[in-house]
C-alpha positions in Angstrom: 41.8 33.8 103.7 45.1 32.1 104.3 45.3 28.5 103.7 47.9 26.3 105.4 49.0 23.1 103.9 49.6 20.7 106.9 50.4 17.0 107.2 48.7 16.3 110.5 49.1 13.1 112.8 47.3 10.0 112.6 46.4 8.5 115.9 48.1 6.0 118.1 46.4 3.6 120.4 45.8 5.4 123.8 45.9 3.5 127.0 46.3 4.8 130.4 48.3 3.7 133.6 48.0 5.5 136.6 48.7 5.6 140.5 45.2 5.9 142.3 47.1 7.3 145.4 50.6 8.1 146.3 51.2 4.5 148.0 48.5 2.2 146.4 48.0 -1.2 148.1 48.8 -4.3 146.2 45.2 -5.2 145.5 44.6 -1.6 144.2 47.6 -1.9 142.0 46.1 -5.0 140.5 42.9 -3.1 139.9 44.8 -0.4 137.8 46.4 -3.2 135.7 42.8 -4.3 134.9 41.5 -0.9 134.2 44.7 -0.3 131.8 44.0 -3.3 129.7 40.4 -2.5 129.5 41.3 0.9 128.3 43.6 -0.5 125.8 40.9 -2.6 124.0 38.5 0.2 123.9 40.7 2.6 122.4 42.2 0.3 119.9 38.9 -0.8 118.6 38.1 3.0 118.3 41.2 3.9 115.9 41.5 0.5 114.2 39.1 1.0 111.5 39.8 4.6 111.0 43.5 4.3 110.9 43.3 1.9 108.0 42.0 4.5 105.8 44.7 6.9 106.2 46.1 8.1 102.9 49.8 7.6 102.7 52.7 8.0 100.3 55.1 5.4 99.2 58.7 6.0 99.7 59.0 7.1 96.1 56.3 9.9 96.8 53.4 8.0 95.0 50.1 8.9 96.5 47.8 6.0 97.5 44.5 7.5 97.1 41.6 6.7 99.5 37.8 7.5 98.7 37.1 9.1 102.0 38.9 11.2 104.6 40.0 9.4 107.8 39.1 12.3 109.7 35.6 11.4 109.0 36.1 7.9 109.8 37.9 8.8 113.1 34.9 11.1 113.9 32.5 8.5 113.2 34.2 6.2 115.4 34.5 8.6 118.2 31.0 9.5 118.1 29.9 5.9 119.3 33.0 5.0 121.5 32.8 4.7 125.2 34.9 6.9 127.1 37.2 5.4 129.8 38.0 7.2 132.9 41.3 6.4 134.8 42.0 8.2 138.1 45.3 9.5 138.6 45.9 11.4 142.2 45.2 14.9 143.4 41.7 14.8 142.1 43.1 14.1 138.3 41.7 11.8 136.0 42.5 10.9 132.3 39.6 10.5 129.8 40.4 8.2 126.9 38.3 7.4 123.7 38.0 10.9 122.2 41.0 11.7 120.4 44.0 12.6 122.5 44.2 12.0 126.1 42.2 14.5 128.3 43.2 15.3 131.8 40.4 16.4 134.3 41.1 18.1 137.5 38.0 18.4 139.7 38.0 20.9 142.6 35.8 22.7 145.1 36.0 25.7 142.4 35.0 23.7 139.7 36.8 21.8 136.9 39.9 22.4 134.6 40.6 20.2 131.5 43.8 19.8 129.5 42.8 19.2 126.1 39.3 18.8 124.7 39.2 15.7 122.5 36.9 15.5 119.4 33.6 17.3 119.3 31.5 14.5 118.3 32.2 12.7 121.6 30.4 15.3 123.5 27.7 13.3 125.1 30.0 10.6 126.4 32.7 13.2 127.5 30.2 15.1 129.2 28.7 12.6 131.2 32.2 11.3 132.0 33.0 14.6 133.5 30.0 15.0 135.3 30.3 11.7 137.2 33.9 12.9 138.4 31.9 15.2 140.9 29.9 18.5 141.0 30.9 21.7 139.5 31.1 23.1 136.0 34.3 23.2 133.6 35.9 26.6 134.4 39.0 26.3 132.2 40.3 24.2 129.2 43.9 24.2 128.4 45.1 23.3 124.8 48.3 21.7 124.8 48.5 22.4 121.1 46.4 23.1 117.9 45.7 19.6 116.5 42.3 18.7 115.8 42.1 15.5 118.0 42.9 17.8 120.9 41.0 21.1 120.2 37.8 20.0 118.4 35.9 19.8 121.8 36.7 23.6 122.4 33.6 25.1 121.2 31.1 23.1 123.1 33.4 23.5 126.2 33.6 27.1 125.7 29.6 27.1 125.2 29.3 25.7 128.9 31.5 28.2 130.4 35.1 27.3 130.0 37.8 30.0 129.4 40.1 28.5 127.0 43.8 28.9 127.5 46.7 28.2 124.7 49.8 29.2 123.2 49.4 31.9 120.9 50.4 29.7 117.8 47.5 27.7 118.6 45.4 30.6 118.2 47.0 31.3 115.0 46.5 27.7 113.6 42.7 27.7 114.8 41.9 31.1 113.1 43.1 29.9 109.6 41.7 27.3 107.1 44.0 24.2 107.0 44.2 21.9 104.2 45.4 18.4 105.0 46.1 17.0 101.5 47.1 13.4 102.7 44.0 13.1 104.7 41.7 14.6 101.8 40.3 17.0 104.3 40.3 20.9 104.9 39.6 22.1 108.2 37.9 25.4 108.3 38.8 28.3 110.8 37.2 27.2 114.3 34.2 29.1 115.5 35.0 32.3 117.5 33.9 30.3 120.6 36.6 27.6 120.1 39.5 30.1 119.9 41.5 30.9 122.9 41.1 33.9 124.5 43.8 33.8 127.3 47.0 33.5 125.4 50.3 32.1 126.8 53.5 33.3 124.9 56.2 31.6 126.8 54.9 30.9 130.4 51.8 31.1 132.7 51.0 30.2 136.3 47.2 29.5 137.2 46.0 29.1 141.0 42.7 27.1 140.7 40.9 24.7 143.1 43.8 24.5 145.6 46.2 23.6 142.8 49.0 25.5 141.1 49.3 24.9 137.3 52.5 25.9 135.4 52.5 26.1 131.8 55.4 26.5 129.7 55.8 26.8 125.8 58.7 24.3 124.3 59.3 26.3 121.2 58.8 24.5 117.9 58.8 20.7 118.6 55.8 18.5 117.6 54.2 21.7 116.1 55.0 25.3 116.6 52.3 25.4 119.3 53.1 22.9 122.1 53.1 23.6 125.7 53.1 21.4 129.0 50.7 21.8 132.0 52.2 20.8 135.1 49.9 20.3 138.2 52.5 21.1 141.0 50.8 19.7 144.0 49.6 16.5 142.5 52.8 16.2 140.5 51.3 15.3 137.3 52.8 16.6 133.9 50.6 16.7 131.0 52.8 17.3 127.9 50.5 16.7 124.9 52.0 15.2 121.8 55.6 15.8 122.9 55.4 12.3 124.4 53.7 9.2 122.5 54.5 6.4 125.0 55.5 3.2 123.2 54.9 4.1 119.8 56.6 6.4 117.0 55.3 10.0 117.3 54.0 12.1 114.4 56.1 15.3 113.8 54.0 18.2 112.1 56.8 19.6 110.0 54.8 21.9 108.0 53.6 23.9 111.2 57.2 24.0 112.7 57.7 20.5 114.2 61.0 18.7 113.9 63.0 16.0 115.3 65.5 18.2 117.0 62.5 20.2 118.5 61.0 16.8 119.8 64.4 15.9 121.4 64.6 19.4 123.2 60.9 18.9 124.2 61.9 15.5 125.7 64.7 16.6 127.6 62.7 19.7 128.8 60.1 16.9 130.2 62.9 14.8 131.7 64.4 17.9 133.5 61.0 18.7 135.2 60.0 15.2 136.1 61.1 13.3 139.1 60.7 9.5 139.7 57.3 10.3 141.4 55.8 12.2 138.6 52.9 11.1 136.4 53.6 11.9 132.7 50.4 12.2 130.6 51.2 12.2 126.9 48.9 13.0 124.1 48.9 9.2 123.0 49.7 6.1 125.0 49.7 5.2 128.4 50.3 7.5 131.4 54.0 7.3 132.0 56.9 8.1 134.2 60.5 9.6 134.0 62.2 6.4 132.9 59.6 6.0 129.8 60.3 9.7 128.8 64.2 8.9 129.0 63.6 5.8 126.9 61.4 7.7 124.4 63.9 10.4 124.1 66.9 8.0 123.6 64.9 6.4 120.9 64.3 9.8 119.2 68.1 10.6 119.5 69.2 7.2 118.2 67.2 7.4 115.1 68.1 10.9 114.4 71.7 9.9 114.6 71.1 7.0 112.0 69.3 9.0 109.7 71.6 12.2 109.8 74.4 9.7 109.1 72.6 8.4 106.0 71.7 12.0 104.7 75.2 13.1 105.2 76.6 10.2 103.0 74.2 11.6 100.3 71.4 9.0 100.8 68.1 10.0 99.1 65.0 9.7 101.2 64.0 6.5 99.4 67.6 5.0 100.0 67.3 6.1 103.6 64.1 4.4 104.3 65.3 1.2 102.6 68.5 1.2 104.8 65.9 0.9 107.7 67.7 3.2 110.2 64.8 2.5 112.9 65.3 -1.3 112.7 66.7 -1.6 116.3 63.6 0.2 117.6 60.8 -1.2 115.4 59.7 -4.0 117.6 58.9 -1.7 120.5 57.9 1.5 118.9 57.0 0.8 115.3 53.9 -1.2 115.7 51.0 1.1 115.0 50.2 4.2 113.0 53.5 5.9 112.5 55.5 3.1 110.8 59.2 2.9 110.5 59.1 4.3 106.9 56.9 7.2 107.8 59.1 8.1 110.9 62.4 7.7 108.9 60.6 10.3 106.6 59.7 12.9 109.1 63.1 12.6 110.7 65.1 12.9 107.4 62.9 16.0 106.6 64.2 17.5 109.7 68.0 16.9 109.9 
């Protein structure tokens, strides 16, 4: 059995903001703000204790050992966390509280999900899905292979969902993955959790009166990322190519890179309009202006780190030079801190 050595992402605080309609009233807009704040509190409490246990490495490469895997701790928190449901538009809602953001489209033909969260959240996720209206889950689309987005695949398949994903998601879910820094080994996913409808580059799906366009970015956050665009509703689910308001994780071992992340951000910007709602893998639902801000942050830090590397600076020296300093107040306040993000960028330039 092939074993991949993978450094997988920690988890950022997930919030969600949204439009309840194309032109919400002032009172409804205030309601969105209150819902957004509630979502922030719920999800922050979910991940706070789990994130504290993540095994890290210092700038000199010295490992800080932890007695237990943070994956187990995050699972334990997810098992008891409440699921927050935030409606967008076009019968699309976002569920928060089980790993990455989950998009749910409800239609006369049944339901479709983009990402499935963490399996231990099944009872609460299932209730949240049921409350969105009648109809079973017909399709589940994985934006990429990471566990916090695909761990729910098996139970969703058991209730009838056809799983759609890029071919490298199938590859990663079919092999054993040892995450050294997290002291955790992910076994191959059960056969029922593996995608059966495979996307190589592009796929279009007509379902429930909506047209969904899927596109593979190429290597970016991982080697398996793709977006899902709800054309009629103008809602774009981009997975972990967009972390709204925090530094993103880049899974270099499975094909990710800072340059790939910038290319993916440019792809998202080109597709979005001022009206488009952007559902990232972590963080609040965003808009095109926030995508541009995210891209500019990535490009600015890449430039700074590349200059240091070109000067012959070692990783330790680059970290000490604080090439992210101009961005840390906004982006560096949670899981992926300035030192770790500098290291991820340095390894990719």
